[in-house]
LOMI-188395 format. One record per residue (C-alpha): residue number from 1; residue in one letter; x, y, z. Coordinates in nm, 4 decimals, padded with zeros to 6 digits, always signed. Each point is the difference from the previous one (the first is absolute). Example, Ala and Ser with C-alpha at 12.3 -4.5 7.8 and 13.67 -1.06 7.14 Angstrom:
BEGIN
site i=1&aa=A&c1=+01.2300&c2=-00.4500&c3=+00.7800
site i=2&aa=S&c1=+00.1370&c2=+00.3440&c3=-00.0660
END
This chain:
BEGIN
site i=1&aa=M&c1=+01.6550&c2=-03.0660&c3=+00.1528
site i=2&aa=Y&c1=-00.0274&c2=+00.3951&c3=+00.0903
site i=3&aa=S&c1=-00.3042&c2=+00.2017&c3=-00.0722
site i=4&aa=E&c1=-00.0538&c2=+00.3277&c3=+00.1022
site i=5&aa=T&c1=-00.3658&c2=+00.0173&c3=+00.0195
site i=6&aa=D&c1=-00.0049&c2=-00.3114&c3=+00.2081
site i=7&aa=D&c1=+00.2695&c2=+00.2086&c3=+00.2449
site i=8&aa=L&c1=-00.2535&c2=+00.2813&c3=-00.0490
site i=9&aa=I&c1=-00.2886&c2=-00.1248&c3=+00.1326
site i=10&aa=R&c1=+00.1607&c2=-00.1563&c3=+00.2964
site i=11&aa=A&c1=+00.1646&c2=+00.3017&c3=+00.1101
site i=12&aa=L&c1=-00.3498&c2=+00.1685&c3=-00.0279
site i=13&aa=A&c1=-00.0970&c2=-00.3194&c3=+00.2002
site i=14&aa=E&c1=+00.2425&c2=+00.0922&c3=+00.2489
site i=15&aa=N&c1=-00.1352&c2=+00.3460&c3=+00.0877
site i=16&aa=A&c1=-00.3669&c2=-00.0603&c3=-00.1076
site i=17&aa=E&c1=-00.1528&c2=+00.2154&c3=+00.2630
site i=18&aa=G&c1=+00.2287&c2=+00.2760&c3=-00.1413
site i=19&aa=V&c1=-00.1441&c2=-00.0215&c3=-00.3222
site i=20&aa=C&c1=-00.3596&c2=-00.0738&c3=+00.1153
site i=21&aa=R&c1=+00.0226&c2=+00.3288&c3=+00.1665
site i=22&aa=A&c1=+00.1448&c2=+00.1814&c3=-00.3138
site i=23&aa=Y&c1=-00.2671&c2=-00.1110&c3=-00.2708
site i=24&aa=L&c1=-00.2880&c2=-00.1273&c3=+00.2535
site i=25&aa=P&c1=-00.0276&c2=+00.2609&c3=+00.1571
site i=26&aa=A&c1=-00.3494&c2=-00.0112&c3=+00.1434
site i=27&aa=G&c1=+00.0407&c2=-00.3270&c3=+00.1662
site i=28&aa=R&c1=+00.1316&c2=-00.1406&c3=+00.3290
site i=29&aa=R&c1=+00.2175&c2=-00.2652&c3=+00.1353
site i=30&aa=E&c1=-00.1511&c2=-00.2457&c3=+00.2358
site i=31&aa=G&c1=+00.1785&c2=-00.2798&c3=+00.1194
site i=32&aa=S&c1=+00.1710&c2=-00.1308&c3=-00.2969
site i=33&aa=Y&c1=-00.1548&c2=+00.1799&c3=-00.2416
site i=34&aa=W&c1=-00.0512&c2=+00.3089&c3=-00.1805
site i=35&aa=I&c1=-00.4347&c2=+00.0748&c3=-00.0556
site i=36&aa=V&c1=-00.1405&c2=+00.2200&c3=-00.2198
site i=37&aa=G&c1=-00.3212&c2=-00.0167&c3=-00.2301
site i=38&aa=D&c1=+00.1718&c2=-00.0745&c3=-00.3039
site i=39&aa=L&c1=+00.2629&c2=+00.0811&c3=-00.2780
site i=40&aa=Q&c1=-00.1184&c2=+00.3366&c3=-00.0837
site i=41&aa=N&c1=+00.0963&c2=+00.0756&c3=+00.4289
site i=42&aa=N&c1=-00.3465&c2=+00.0733&c3=+00.0923
site i=43&aa=P&c1=-00.0669&c2=-00.0513&c3=+00.3471
site i=44&aa=G&c1=-00.1388&c2=-00.3211&c3=+00.1006
site i=45&aa=R&c1=+00.0715&c2=-00.3403&c3=+00.0914
site i=46&aa=S&c1=-00.0113&c2=-00.2696&c3=-00.2973
site i=47&aa=L&c1=+00.3743&c2=+00.0280&c3=-00.1342
site i=48&aa=F&c1=+00.2510&c2=-00.1677&c3=+00.2418
site i=49&aa=V&c1=+00.3914&c2=+00.0132&c3=-00.0910
site i=50&aa=R&c1=+00.1766&c2=-00.2552&c3=+00.2461
site i=51&aa=L&c1=+00.3158&c2=+00.1849&c3=+00.1817
site i=52&aa=T&c1=+00.1656&c2=-00.2940&c3=+00.1543
site i=53&aa=G&c1=+00.1554&c2=-00.3392&c3=-00.1238
site i=54&aa=P&c1=+00.1933&c2=-00.1688&c3=-00.2087
site i=55&aa=T&c1=+00.1408&c2=+00.2489&c3=-00.3290
site i=56&aa=S&c1=-00.1317&c2=-00.2743&c3=-00.2370
site i=57&aa=G&c1=-00.2782&c2=-00.2564&c3=-00.0325
site i=58&aa=P&c1=-00.3974&c2=-00.0339&c3=-00.0451
site i=59&aa=G&c1=-00.0376&c2=+00.2173&c3=+00.3914
site i=60&aa=A&c1=+00.3160&c2=+00.2008&c3=-00.0922
site i=61&aa=R&c1=+00.0460&c2=+00.3686&c3=+00.1414
site i=62&aa=G&c1=-00.1048&c2=+00.2309&c3=-00.2051
site i=63&aa=K&c1=-00.2825&c2=-00.1777&c3=-00.1877
site i=64&aa=F&c1=-00.3567&c2=+00.1422&c3=+00.0168
site i=65&aa=T&c1=-00.3757&c2=-00.1329&c3=-00.0455
site i=66&aa=D&c1=-00.2839&c2=+00.1975&c3=-00.0565
site i=67&aa=G&c1=-00.3320&c2=-00.1936&c3=+00.1643
site i=68&aa=A&c1=-00.2035&c2=+00.2228&c3=-00.2158
site i=69&aa=T&c1=+00.1209&c2=-00.0738&c3=-00.3346
site i=70&aa=G&c1=+00.1921&c2=-00.2996&c3=+00.0320
site i=71&aa=E&c1=+00.2930&c2=+00.2050&c3=-00.1084
site i=72&aa=H&c1=+00.3560&c2=-00.1026&c3=+00.1351
site i=73&aa=G&c1=+00.3750&c2=+00.0693&c3=-00.1249
site i=74&aa=D&c1=+00.3019&c2=+00.1543&c3=+00.1428
site i=75&aa=L&c1=+00.1590&c2=+00.3328&c3=+00.1299
site i=76&aa=L&c1=+00.1258&c2=+00.0737&c3=-00.3698
site i=77&aa=D&c1=-00.3337&c2=-00.0445&c3=-00.1106
site i=78&aa=I&c1=-00.1624&c2=+00.2592&c3=+00.2883
site i=79&aa=I&c1=+00.2771&c2=+00.2422&c3=-00.1357
site i=80&aa=R&c1=-00.1061&c2=-00.0116&c3=-00.3747
site i=81&aa=E&c1=-00.3680&c2=+00.0445&c3=+00.0781
site i=82&aa=R&c1=+00.0417&c2=+00.3173&c3=+00.2577
site i=83&aa=T&c1=+00.2289&c2=+00.1253&c3=-00.2619
site i=84&aa=G&c1=-00.1621&c2=-00.0567&c3=-00.3428
site i=85&aa=I&c1=+00.3266&c2=-00.1035&c3=-00.1218
site i=86&aa=S&c1=-00.0601&c2=-00.2310&c3=-00.2884
site i=87&aa=R&c1=+00.3608&c2=-00.0919&c3=-00.1170
site i=88&aa=F&c1=+00.2108&c2=-00.2949&c3=+00.2149
site i=89&aa=P&c1=+00.3223&c2=+00.2022&c3=-00.0663
site i=90&aa=D&c1=-00.1486&c2=+00.3155&c3=+00.1283
site i=91&aa=L&c1=-00.1246&c2=-00.1921&c3=+00.2701
site i=92&aa=L&c1=+00.3023&c2=-00.0925&c3=+00.1563
site i=93&aa=V&c1=+00.1430&c2=+00.3236&c3=-00.0382
site i=94&aa=E&c1=-00.2650&c2=+00.1360&c3=+00.2005
site i=95&aa=T&c1=+00.0369&c2=-00.3268&c3=+00.2480
site i=96&aa=R&c1=+00.4147&c2=+00.0538&c3=+00.0217
site i=97&aa=A&c1=-00.0458&c2=+00.3870&c3=+00.1291
site i=98&aa=H&c1=-00.2846&c2=-00.0984&c3=+00.2489
site i=99&aa=L&c1=+00.2798&c2=-00.2490&c3=+00.1105
site i=100&aa=G&c1=+00.2416&c2=+00.3005&c3=-00.0089
site i=101&aa=R&c1=+00.1982&c2=-00.2037&c3=-00.2352
site i=102&aa=P&c1=+00.2296&c2=+00.1686&c3=-00.2784
site i=103&aa=P&c1=-00.1188&c2=+00.0057&c3=-00.3402
site i=104&aa=V&c1=+00.1382&c2=-00.2866&c3=-00.2736
site i=105&aa=P&c1=+00.3290&c2=+00.1418&c3=-00.1335
site i=106&aa=P&c1=-00.0584&c2=+00.1153&c3=-00.3647
site i=107&aa=D&c1=+00.1320&c2=-00.1726&c3=-00.2731
site i=108&aa=T&c1=-00.0511&c2=-00.3394&c3=+00.1553
site i=109&aa=P&c1=-00.2699&c2=-00.2826&c3=-00.1267
site i=110&aa=A&c1=-00.2233&c2=+00.1174&c3=+00.2497
site i=111&aa=A&c1=-00.0234&c2=+00.3720&c3=-00.0767
site i=112&aa=R&c1=-00.0082&c2=-00.0921&c3=-00.3493
site i=113&aa=K&c1=-00.3064&c2=-00.2447&c3=+00.1158
site i=114&aa=A&c1=-00.2110&c2=+00.2992&c3=+00.2067
site i=115&aa=K&c1=+00.0590&c2=+00.2634&c3=-00.2714
site i=116&aa=A&c1=-00.3382&c2=+00.1742&c3=-00.0478
site i=117&aa=P&c1=-00.2296&c2=-00.0895&c3=-00.3321
site i=118&aa=G&c1=+00.0138&c2=+00.2680&c3=-00.3031
site i=119&aa=G&c1=+00.3439&c2=+00.1224&c3=+00.0528
site i=120&aa=T&c1=+00.3297&c2=+00.0191&c3=+00.2096
site i=121&aa=R&c1=+00.0865&c2=+00.2859&c3=+00.1816
site i=122&aa=N&c1=+00.2599&c2=+00.0630&c3=-00.2961
site i=123&aa=A&c1=-00.3062&c2=+00.0222&c3=-00.2252
site i=124&aa=A&c1=-00.1757&c2=+00.2270&c3=+00.1673
site i=125&aa=A&c1=+00.3459&c2=+00.2182&c3=+00.0675
site i=126&aa=R&c1=+00.0397&c2=+00.0375&c3=-00.3977
site i=127&aa=L&c1=-00.3882&c2=+00.1171&c3=-00.0176
site i=128&aa=F&c1=+00.0193&c2=+00.2412&c3=+00.2811
site i=129&aa=A&c1=+00.3335&c2=+00.1316&c3=-00.1063
site i=130&aa=A&c1=-00.1604&c2=+00.0406&c3=-00.4267
site i=131&aa=S&c1=-00.2645&c2=+00.1902&c3=+00.2205
site i=132&aa=V&c1=-00.0822&c2=+00.3662&c3=-00.0007
site i=133&aa=P&c1=-00.0593&c2=+00.2343&c3=+00.2348
site i=134&aa=V&c1=-00.3892&c2=+00.0235&c3=+00.0638
site i=135&aa=A&c1=-00.0310&c2=+00.4291&c3=-00.0512
site i=136&aa=G&c1=-00.2430&c2=+00.0627&c3=-00.2833
site i=137&aa=T&c1=-00.0210&c2=-00.3487&c3=-00.1102
site i=138&aa=L&c1=-00.2811&c2=-00.2541&c3=-00.0276
site i=139&aa=A&c1=+00.0045&c2=-00.0936&c3=+00.3681
site i=140&aa=D&c1=-00.0026&c2=+00.3417&c3=+00.0922
site i=141&aa=S&c1=-00.3579&c2=-00.0028&c3=-00.1751
site i=142&aa=Y&c1=-00.0582&c2=-00.3185&c3=+00.1830
site i=143&aa=L&c1=+00.0854&c2=+00.1122&c3=+00.3494
site i=144&aa=R&c1=-00.2594&c2=+00.3352&c3=-00.0229
site i=145&aa=S&c1=-00.2219&c2=-00.1997&c3=-00.1469
site i=146&aa=R&c1=+00.0052&c2=-00.1594&c3=+00.3305
site i=147&aa=G&c1=-00.0217&c2=+00.2957&c3=+00.2001
site i=148&aa=I&c1=+00.4267&c2=+00.0031&c3=+00.0111
site i=149&aa=T&c1=+00.1976&c2=+00.3169&c3=-00.0913
site i=150&aa=Q&c1=+00.2739&c2=-00.0368&c3=+00.2997
site i=151&aa=M&c1=+00.1983&c2=-00.2712&c3=-00.1619
site i=152&aa=A&c1=+00.1195&c2=+00.0985&c3=-00.3123
site i=153&aa=A&c1=+00.3702&c2=-00.0044&c3=+00.1100
site i=154&aa=S&c1=+00.0077&c2=-00.2355&c3=+00.1728
site i=155&aa=E&c1=+00.3164&c2=-00.2376&c3=-00.0298
site i=156&aa=A&c1=-00.1934&c2=-00.3151&c3=+00.0263
site i=157&aa=L&c1=-00.2229&c2=+00.0475&c3=-00.2601
site i=158&aa=R&c1=+00.1259&c2=+00.0237&c3=-00.3647
site i=159&aa=F&c1=-00.2032&c2=-00.0546&c3=-00.3336
site i=160&aa=H&c1=+00.0264&c2=-00.2209&c3=-00.2959
site i=161&aa=P&c1=-00.1832&c2=+00.0241&c3=-00.3430
site i=162&aa=K&c1=+00.0702&c2=-00.2904&c3=-00.1303
site i=163&aa=C&c1=-00.0081&c2=-00.3059&c3=+00.2580
site i=164&aa=W&c1=-00.0566&c2=-00.3348&c3=-00.1054
site i=165&aa=H&c1=-00.3538&c2=-00.1640&c3=+00.1348
site i=166&aa=R&c1=-00.1108&c2=-00.3540&c3=-00.1036
site i=167&aa=E&c1=-00.3856&c2=-00.0668&c3=+00.1392
site i=168&aa=E&c1=-00.0635&c2=-00.4145&c3=+00.0831
site i=169&aa=G&c1=+00.0358&c2=-00.2058&c3=-00.3180
site i=170&aa=Q&c1=+00.1573&c2=+00.2252&c3=-00.2134
site i=171&aa=T&c1=+00.3151&c2=-00.0874&c3=-00.1865
site i=172&aa=K&c1=+00.0972&c2=+00.3776&c3=-00.0998
site i=173&aa=P&c1=+00.0556&c2=+00.2723&c3=+00.2334
site i=174&aa=V&c1=-00.1693&c2=+00.3512&c3=-00.0816
site i=175&aa=P&c1=+00.2187&c2=+00.3193&c3=+00.0861
site i=176&aa=R&c1=-00.1872&c2=+00.1967&c3=+00.2589
site i=177&aa=P&c1=+00.0341&c2=+00.3520&c3=+00.1641
site i=178&aa=A&c1=+00.0722&c2=-00.1053&c3=+00.3555
site i=179&aa=M&c1=+00.0815&c2=+00.2095&c3=+00.3675
site i=180&aa=I&c1=+00.3033&c2=-00.2181&c3=+00.1606
site i=181&aa=A&c1=+00.0879&c2=+00.0192&c3=+00.3771
site i=182&aa=A&c1=+00.3138&c2=-00.0815&c3=+00.1255
site i=183&aa=V&c1=+00.0011&c2=-00.3210&c3=+00.2865
site i=184&aa=T&c1=+00.2801&c2=+00.0702&c3=+00.2088
site i=185&aa=D&c1=+00.1424&c2=-00.1752&c3=+00.2913
site i=186&aa=G&c1=+00.1322&c2=+00.1817&c3=+00.3343
site i=187&aa=A&c1=+00.2760&c2=+00.0939&c3=-00.1225
site i=188&aa=G&c1=-00.1295&c2=+00.1833&c3=-00.3043
site i=189&aa=V&c1=+00.1372&c2=-00.2984&c3=-00.2624
site i=190&aa=L&c1=-00.3094&c2=-00.0661&c3=-00.2493
site i=191&aa=Q&c1=-00.1274&c2=-00.3502&c3=+00.0151
site i=192&aa=G&c1=-00.2652&c2=+00.0040&c3=-00.2099
site i=193&aa=A&c1=-00.2898&c2=+00.2388&c3=-00.2095
site i=194&aa=H&c1=-00.3341&c2=+00.0643&c3=-00.0082
site i=195&aa=R&c1=-00.1980&c2=+00.0700&c3=-00.3131
site i=196&aa=T&c1=-00.3138&c2=+00.1718&c3=-00.0426
site i=197&aa=W&c1=-00.1033&c2=-00.0032&c3=-00.3832
site i=198&aa=L&c1=-00.2219&c2=+00.3442&c3=-00.0485
site i=199&aa=A&c1=-00.2543&c2=+00.0605&c3=-00.3074
site i=200&aa=P&c1=+00.1313&c2=+00.2327&c3=-00.2936
site i=201&aa=D&c1=-00.1106&c2=+00.2914&c3=+00.1109
site i=202&aa=G&c1=+00.1286&c2=-00.0635&c3=+00.3823
site i=203&aa=H&c1=-00.3394&c2=+00.0204&c3=+00.1202
site i=204&aa=G&c1=-00.0307&c2=-00.3186&c3=+00.2023
site i=205&aa=K&c1=+00.1228&c2=-00.3628&c3=-00.0172
site i=206&aa=A&c1=+00.0712&c2=-00.1744&c3=-00.3165
site i=207&aa=S&c1=-00.3094&c2=-00.1789&c3=-00.1092
site i=208&aa=V&c1=+00.1699&c2=-00.3590&c3=+00.0208
site i=209&aa=E&c1=-00.1087&c2=-00.3018&c3=+00.2764
site i=210&aa=T&c1=+00.3275&c2=+00.0725&c3=+00.1681
site i=211&aa=P&c1=+00.1273&c2=+00.3317&c3=+00.0051
site i=212&aa=R&c1=+00.2266&c2=-00.0167&c3=+00.2895
site i=213&aa=R&c1=+00.3050&c2=-00.2231&c3=+00.0603
site i=214&aa=A&c1=+00.2750&c2=-00.0116&c3=+00.2026
site i=215&aa=M&c1=+00.3772&c2=-00.1566&c3=-00.0910
site i=216&aa=G&c1=+00.2880&c2=-00.1411&c3=+00.2127
site i=217&aa=H&c1=+00.0147&c2=+00.0005&c3=+00.4047
site i=218&aa=L&c1=-00.2770&c2=+00.1789&c3=+00.1603
site i=219&aa=L&c1=-00.0124&c2=-00.2110&c3=+00.3081
site i=220&aa=G&c1=+00.0757&c2=+00.2203&c3=+00.3228
site i=221&aa=N&c1=+00.1269&c2=+00.2824&c3=-00.2891
site i=222&aa=A&c1=-00.2560&c2=+00.3121&c3=-00.0527
site i=223&aa=V&c1=-00.0499&c2=+00.2698&c3=-00.2401
site i=224&aa=R&c1=+00.1750&c2=+00.2887&c3=+00.2099
site i=225&aa=L&c1=-00.2078&c2=+00.3059&c3=-00.1332
site i=226&aa=T&c1=+00.1570&c2=+00.2713&c3=+00.2407
site i=227&aa=P&c1=+00.3020&c2=-00.0705&c3=+00.2629
site i=228&aa=H&c1=-00.1118&c2=-00.1467&c3=+00.3170
site i=229&aa=D&c1=+00.0571&c2=+00.2011&c3=+00.3503
site i=230&aa=D&c1=-00.0115&c2=-00.1165&c3=+00.3600
site i=231&aa=I&c1=-00.3637&c2=-00.1002&c3=-00.1295
site i=232&aa=L&c1=-00.1886&c2=-00.1568&c3=-00.3189
site i=233&aa=V&c1=-00.3052&c2=-00.0688&c3=-00.1202
site i=234&aa=V&c1=+00.0006&c2=-00.3437&c3=-00.2169
site i=235&aa=G&c1=-00.2812&c2=-00.1379&c3=-00.2305
site i=236&aa=E&c1=-00.0822&c2=-00.1840&c3=-00.2820
site i=237&aa=G&c1=-00.0710&c2=+00.1844&c3=-00.3567
site i=238&aa=I&c1=+00.2433&c2=+00.2793&c3=-00.1644
site i=239&aa=E&c1=-00.3227&c2=+00.2425&c3=-00.0488
site i=240&aa=T&c1=-00.1028&c2=-00.0784&c3=+00.3746
site i=241&aa=M&c1=+00.3198&c2=+00.1059&c3=+00.1318
site i=242&aa=L&c1=+00.0163&c2=+00.3318&c3=-00.2374
site i=243&aa=S&c1=-00.3337&c2=+00.1240&c3=+00.1644
site i=244&aa=L&c1=+00.1338&c2=-00.0152&c3=+00.3004
site i=245&aa=V&c1=+00.2456&c2=+00.2468&c3=-00.1425
site i=246&aa=E&c1=-00.1748&c2=+00.2087&c3=-00.1817
site i=247&aa=V&c1=-00.1801&c2=+00.1234&c3=+00.3471
site i=248&aa=A&c1=+00.3002&c2=-00.0175&c3=+00.2335
site i=249&aa=P&c1=+00.2869&c2=+00.0322&c3=-00.2579
site i=250&aa=G&c1=+00.2789&c2=-00.0397&c3=+00.3420
site i=251&aa=L&c1=-00.1488&c2=-00.3927&c3=-00.0137
site i=252&aa=P&c1=+00.2348&c2=-00.2146&c3=+00.0067
site i=253&aa=V&c1=-00.1269&c2=-00.2761&c3=-00.2013
site i=254&aa=W&c1=+00.0759&c2=-00.3458&c3=-00.1510
site i=255&aa=A&c1=-00.2275&c2=-00.2586&c3=-00.1854
site i=256&aa=A&c1=-00.0019&c2=-00.3586&c3=+00.0729
site i=257&aa=L&c1=-00.1873&c2=-00.1096&c3=-00.3659
site i=258&aa=S&c1=-00.2579&c2=-00.2280&c3=+00.1527
site i=259&aa=S&c1=-00.1045&c2=-00.0829&c3=+00.2856
site i=260&aa=G&c1=+00.1639&c2=-00.3454&c3=+00.0663
site i=261&aa=H&c1=+00.3308&c2=+00.2228&c3=-00.0776
site i=262&aa=L&c1=-00.1263&c2=+00.2226&c3=+00.2582
site i=263&aa=G&c1=+00.0524&c2=-00.1865&c3=+00.2657
site i=264&aa=A&c1=+00.3931&c2=-00.1227&c3=-00.0492
site i=265&aa=V&c1=+00.1058&c2=+00.3589&c3=-00.0960
site i=266&aa=L&c1=+00.3221&c2=+00.0242&c3=+00.2041
site i=267&aa=L&c1=+00.0215&c2=+00.3130&c3=+00.2152
site i=268&aa=P&c1=+00.2557&c2=+00.2116&c3=+00.0126
site i=269&aa=E&c1=+00.2486&c2=+00.0358&c3=+00.3205
site i=270&aa=G&c1=-00.0405&c2=+00.3319&c3=+00.2229
site i=271&aa=L&c1=-00.3786&c2=-00.0153&c3=-00.1040
site i=272&aa=Q&c1=-00.2035&c2=+00.1455&c3=+00.3327
site i=273&aa=R&c1=-00.3675&c2=-00.0030&c3=-00.1104
site i=274&aa=L&c1=-00.1526&c2=-00.2036&c3=-00.3310
site i=275&aa=Y&c1=-00.3561&c2=+00.1080&c3=-00.1592
site i=276&aa=I&c1=-00.1539&c2=-00.2272&c3=-00.1688
site i=277&aa=A&c1=-00.2360&c2=+00.0906&c3=-00.3065
site i=278&aa=I&c1=-00.2441&c2=-00.3108&c3=-00.0624
site i=279&aa=D&c1=-00.2599&c2=-00.0512&c3=-00.2589
site i=280&aa=R&c1=-00.3388&c2=-00.0995&c3=+00.0864
site i=281&aa=D&c1=+00.0017&c2=-00.3665&c3=-00.0239
site i=282&aa=P&c1=+00.0823&c2=-00.3106&c3=+00.2013
site i=283&aa=A&c1=+00.3580&c2=-00.0516&c3=-00.1814
site i=284&aa=G&c1=+00.0859&c2=+00.3169&c3=+00.1239
site i=285&aa=A&c1=-00.0933&c2=+00.0147&c3=+00.3634
site i=286&aa=R&c1=+00.1732&c2=-00.3618&c3=-00.0034
site i=287&aa=A&c1=+00.3179&c2=+00.1944&c3=-00.1206
site i=288&aa=A&c1=-00.0305&c2=+00.2399&c3=+00.2085
site i=289&aa=E&c1=-00.0418&c2=-00.2478&c3=+00.3037
site i=290&aa=R&c1=+00.3409&c2=-00.1381&c3=-00.0544
site i=291&aa=L&c1=+00.1850&c2=+00.2905&c3=-00.0967
site i=292&aa=S&c1=-00.1204&c2=+00.1644&c3=+00.3183
site i=293&aa=V&c1=+00.1467&c2=-00.3141&c3=+00.1746
site i=294&aa=R&c1=+00.3177&c2=+00.0029&c3=-00.1136
site i=295&aa=A&c1=+00.0341&c2=+00.3621&c3=+00.0345
site i=296&aa=T&c1=-00.1168&c2=-00.0369&c3=+00.3568
site i=297&aa=E&c1=+00.2647&c2=-00.2716&c3=+00.0693
site i=298&aa=V&c1=+00.2591&c2=+00.2726&c3=-00.0900
site i=299&aa=G&c1=-00.1145&c2=+00.3039&c3=+00.2263
site i=300&aa=I&c1=-00.1888&c2=+00.1654&c3=-00.3001
site i=301&aa=V&c1=-00.2518&c2=+00.2185&c3=+00.1104
site i=302&aa=C&c1=-00.2860&c2=-00.1557&c3=-00.2729
site i=303&aa=H&c1=-00.3303&c2=+00.1556&c3=-00.0964
site i=304&aa=V&c1=-00.2010&c2=-00.1199&c3=-00.3255
site i=305&aa=I&c1=-00.2392&c2=+00.2474&c3=-00.1802
site i=306&aa=E&c1=-00.2631&c2=+00.0019&c3=-00.2566
site i=307&aa=P&c1=-00.1721&c2=+00.1389&c3=-00.2362
site i=308&aa=R&c1=-00.3346&c2=+00.0676&c3=-00.0233
site i=309&aa=L&c1=-00.0882&c2=-00.1779&c3=-00.3254
site i=310&aa=G&c1=+00.1964&c2=-00.2768&c3=-00.1440
site i=311&aa=D&c1=+00.3366&c2=+00.1602&c3=-00.0170
site i=312&aa=F&c1=+00.1373&c2=+00.3409&c3=+00.0912
site i=313&aa=N&c1=+00.0192&c2=+00.0797&c3=-00.3841
site i=314&aa=D&c1=-00.4222&c2=-00.0708&c3=-00.0154
site i=315&aa=D&c1=+00.0179&c2=+00.2563&c3=+00.3015
site i=316&aa=L&c1=+00.2068&c2=+00.2764&c3=-00.1785
site i=317&aa=R&c1=-00.1969&c2=-00.0092&c3=-00.3113
site i=318&aa=A&c1=-00.3649&c2=-00.0675&c3=+00.1435
site i=319&aa=N&c1=+00.0824&c2=+00.2815&c3=+00.2816
site i=320&aa=G&c1=+00.2746&c2=+00.2335&c3=-00.1072
site i=321&aa=V&c1=+00.3673&c2=+00.0795&c3=+00.1752
site i=322&aa=Q&c1=-00.1866&c2=+00.1944&c3=+00.2784
site i=323&aa=A&c1=-00.1984&c2=-00.2488&c3=+00.1573
site i=324&aa=L&c1=+00.2316&c2=-00.2862&c3=-00.0696
site i=325&aa=R&c1=+00.2552&c2=+00.2039&c3=+00.2157
site i=326&aa=Q&c1=-00.2515&c2=+00.0645&c3=+00.2837
site i=327&aa=H&c1=-00.0766&c2=-00.3765&c3=+00.0001
site i=328&aa=L&c1=+00.3691&c2=-00.0935&c3=-00.0481
site i=329&aa=A&c1=+00.0596&c2=+00.2511&c3=+00.3041
site i=330&aa=E&c1=-00.2456&c2=-00.1563&c3=+00.2278
site i=331&aa=Q&c1=+00.1786&c2=-00.3189&c3=-00.0043
site i=332&aa=I&c1=+00.3724&c2=+00.1285&c3=+00.0339
site i=333&aa=G&c1=+00.1390&c2=+00.0227&c3=+00.3431
site i=334&aa=P&c1=+00.0435&c2=+00.3060&c3=+00.1078
site i=335&aa=E&c1=+00.3874&c2=+00.0443&c3=+00.0214
site i=336&aa=D&c1=+00.0049&c2=-00.0535&c3=-00.3612
site i=337&aa=R&c1=-00.3005&c2=+00.2410&c3=-00.1357
site i=338&aa=Q&c1=+00.1593&c2=+00.3082&c3=+00.1013
site i=339&aa=R&c1=+00.3178&c2=-00.0642&c3=-00.2286
site i=340&aa=L&c1=-00.1778&c2=-00.1290&c3=-00.2406
site i=341&aa=K&c1=-00.2638&c2=+00.2664&c3=-00.0446
site i=342&aa=L&c1=-00.3186&c2=-00.1487&c3=+00.0455
END
């Protein structure tokens, strides 16, 4: 019986070295193996990925073993570890994208199975349509409490006064005010929505265990906060990326919403230079590494920009607009510095 998962694993094995170069770029080929330090892509010689041989069986191409930890598995396990993707259907989407295969057609059993948790694209579209522009709402107050004053008119952001929120273990959801962000694809079609539940006065997030959640189809898509040009800055959080717009209003920025999704975001055609705005944590560094490899492979010049503190919103709130503008100017290439008035 045909199994798409088995077919994808075989296809990965047939291109084992390409998978390793994309997801374990700190390693190198030695004979029949790709050698790297570990699954976290640290330099070293502990983890061995077989690059030759049959595509199935115990010693098959694409199988790996870590001599230090005893971990073993296949290329699908490597992709899962390096992207941080936890849902198996999303992992298959990432694998298809790496192999250059088209996505599963909509309205098929496979597509319905791959649906993201927490709601469908239609539910996300209904929520966004029921929301109102940010200006003058609690979402506006929330952004201003984070030092962000320039983005109340962004078409990607809206406000919903009574967005349902349910904590783990609760039987009944509670309506709370929320900032709603549109997650769109390359054609501008809404594929999902991100919710940030807010405090009753808008001065901060709601005092709940999970004040942020996303719904719909996220992988490869992003919150396109400003239109892209021949340059683009992409990072994780919405507030992080809005902080960069605060100091450089002409900056085209997207928010991928998480480190796992940052590494998998699909880049637009015609892009010449990509700036990856990372958070200061290992997951952000790994995502930047992965996205850099993908961008470079298609001829896009890639730069990583880093905050002084945990993320760029921390920098904005702690040090102010001028200090962040100067710090950003030191990392943006000279060809873009003047056009952004940095």
